[in-house]
N, C-alpha and C positions, 0 to 999 in steps of 0.2 A: 165562544173560542175554541174549547177543546174538543167540542163535536167537529167544527172547523177542519183543526190540526187532523183529528180524526181521520175526515172525508178526503182531504187532500193526498195522507202520505197514504191513501189505500190503493189511490192512482197510482205510487212506484214512487213517492215524491218522500225526503227528509227533514218534515219541519217542525219546526218548534216553537211555541206560543211567541216567542219572545220577539219571534222574525217572521211575524205576520200583521199587518194593520187592515184593524176591522174596525167598520162605524160602531157597532154595541158597545164596544168596551171604551172606546175614544168619548161615546154620547154618553155612560156611565161617567168614567172620569169627568167630563164640564158639568155634570148636573151635581156631584157629590160637591164640585169646585164653588159652584153658585148658589148650593145650596136651594135646587131648584125639586118641585115634588110634579112628577108628573102626571097626567089624564092617563089613564089606563084602561082598555076596551078590548079583550079575547073573551075567544069564543069558551062558556065553563066544560064544557068537556073535553075540550082538546087542555085546556088549562090541568085538570086534572090528570088524564094520560100523561101529561109530558112532565107535571111535577109532584102528582098523586097528591088524594086527598082532600076532602072538603075544607078542611083549615087552608089549604093554601089557596082557594078557592076564595074561599071567602077576605083573604086578605089582598089578591088581587084586584077583588071586587068593588073595592072599598071607595073607585077611582074607574078613570078607562086609557087605554093607549095601546095607536094602532100599531102592533106590531108582530113581528112572525115568531109565531112559538117556540124555536127555534134558539132567539135570543132569548126569553126570558130569565134564563139563570144568568145572564149577566145583569141581571137589574133586580136581583133577592136583595131583600134586606133594605130597598128602599122606600122611604117615606112617600107616600101618594094620600095622604090628608091635606084635604084644602088642594087640589092641588093649582098651581100657579103656571104650568108652562104644557103644553100640547107637544106629543112625540110622535112622530108617523116614520114608522118602517116598514119591514114588508110583510104586512099583513093578510097579504094577498085574497083570496074567499069572504075573509069579515073585514072588506072594506064595502061594508054592508050601508046602506042606506042611514040606518039608525047612527050605525056608527060613526060615521065621517057627517055627520048632522048632529051631533053630539058633539065631537070634536068644535066643529062650526061654533055652537051657541056659548060654549066656554070660549070659545078667543075672543066673543062678542064679551063676553063678559070682564074675562081678563081686560081689553083691552080698553074696556069705560073704568074699570078699578084704577088702570096705569094714566089714564086720561086726568081722571079727580084728583091721583097724586101728584101730576103735573100742576094743574092748576093750586093745587095748595104748597107746591115748592118743597113737597117730600120729596120727590125723584125728581132729579135735575134731567135731562131731555138726552144729553150724554151717558146719561150712567145706564138706561135702562138695560134690563136684559130682554132677550129674544121672548117671543110666546109663544111659537112655532118653532121647530126643532126638526128636521127631517135628516132621517140616513142615507141620503142621496135624492140625485134628481132625477136619474135617468127615464127614459119613456119609455121602456119596455126589455124583456128580458125572452130568454126561449126557453122554453122548458116543454116534453113529451113531445118535442118536435114542432111546435106552434109556439109564433111570438105572442107577448102576455102582456098585457098594460101592467108597468112599475110603478113605484111609487110617486115619481116627479110627478105624476098628472092628477094622484091625488092632493098632495102639496100644494100644484099649479092652482083647482078649485079652491081649495081652504086659503089660500094666501089671496084671489080673486073674490071669493064672497068675505071673507075678513077684514079686507083691505090690511094687512100687516103682511108684513115680510118677513121670510124664513131666514133660518139658520141653518146653512145646509154642513151637515159632517158626516162627509164622504163624499164619494164622486158625483158629479164633474168638480167640485170646489178646492180652488187654489190654497185655502190653507188643509187640506186636508192631502193634495200632492204634496203639499210641502213639509208636511208632516211625517209623510212618508220620506222625505229626503233626510229631512233633521235624522232620523231614526237611523241610516247608515252609518254604522261604524259607528256608532256610540253607545251601545250596549255593555261595554264594560264600563267606561266614563263618559256618561252623562252630558259631562261638562263641556267633552270634547267639541268640536267644529264640526259640521260634514264632511266625511270626507270625499265626496264627490259634489264634483256643481251640477248643477243642474242638466249644463249640453253635455253632462258624461254621461249622464241617466237616460234608458230607453224603457218605454211604456210599451210592451206587447197587447193587446185586449183585442175584443171583438164587437166594442161600441165606438164606435163612430166618434161622436160626441162624447160621449162621458167617459172614454181612456183616450184615444187619438188628441181631440181637442182638448180637453182637459189637462193632455201632458204637456201641451207644446202654449197653452196659456202662461204654465210656468217655464217657460222655457226647455222643457226637457225635451227628446224626439217621442213623434210616436207612431208607431207598425202594428198595424192593419191586419188582424187575420182574417182568410176566409171562411172560419169554422164558427160555430155556436148562432150567435143571433145576425153574424153577419149577413146583409140582402147588395145585389149586383150594383145599385145605385150606388151606394156608400162611396163606390172606387170612384164616381163620377159627381161627385158632391159639390157645387161651385162654390164655396166659399174651406171646407176645410182638406186641406190634404196630407192624406200620409204620407210618411217619413218613406214608407215601403208599404207596401201590399203582399202578404207572403200568405201561402197556404195554409202555415199551420205553425203552430210553437217549433215544433219539430223544426222546420224551417227556419223561423226566425232563429234561433241557436244554432244552427249549424251556419249562418251566414254572419253573427255574431259574431263566430270563433275562425272563421275563415278571414273577416277584415280585420281583426287582431293581431293573426298571423301576420298579415301584411302589411299591417302599420311600421 
């Protein structure tokens, strides 16, 4: 999270950590709350480069975890012995066959164990914890001027191959949007009700499905920007209709201010 705040503030914003809702810390809290030990798989050289030292690699190599390298500090100190869940993050070029197949094989083993526990009535069906957690289910993102396949494709592949349903902690899940909504106006007093209703909140983003549809599904309005991974066909989607389409974030802000002044 500190790196994300630093990156955003480098563009001229003024964010504090408590003002940003991100999948990494949210997943970490979920894992801690449910005593889950993630399956961990990260390229050795990159782990050493990011965190330093062979002892760090030895720790993270105890199991496997498909996770983008910048997120690693969010999961320091988390037990990975005898993993009981697969967590999928933005592993980018480290989504190799070996990595994804290892996650698949573990999911099969975990599913078999879960079914055996069910038969022995040790674990009621309605109390099962998820075997697969994904930090989002977007189709693609834009990097270096080109669209790049995102973790949603790998999550879907694991769901299909292992015949499991993932828990998505990230866009476009309703729980993720509602968590962001619940955080508005409650930083000083967590027990207070959210300051805004969904109808009063506007989501501005470049992803038609992850940003606009995700927001609209929980009652928010969704504005699509013609920047980032926007494609011209997004403006003519047969079922998902943005509440507005603007050229960029600056235009969205100007329109919001103008609307509030005339309201």
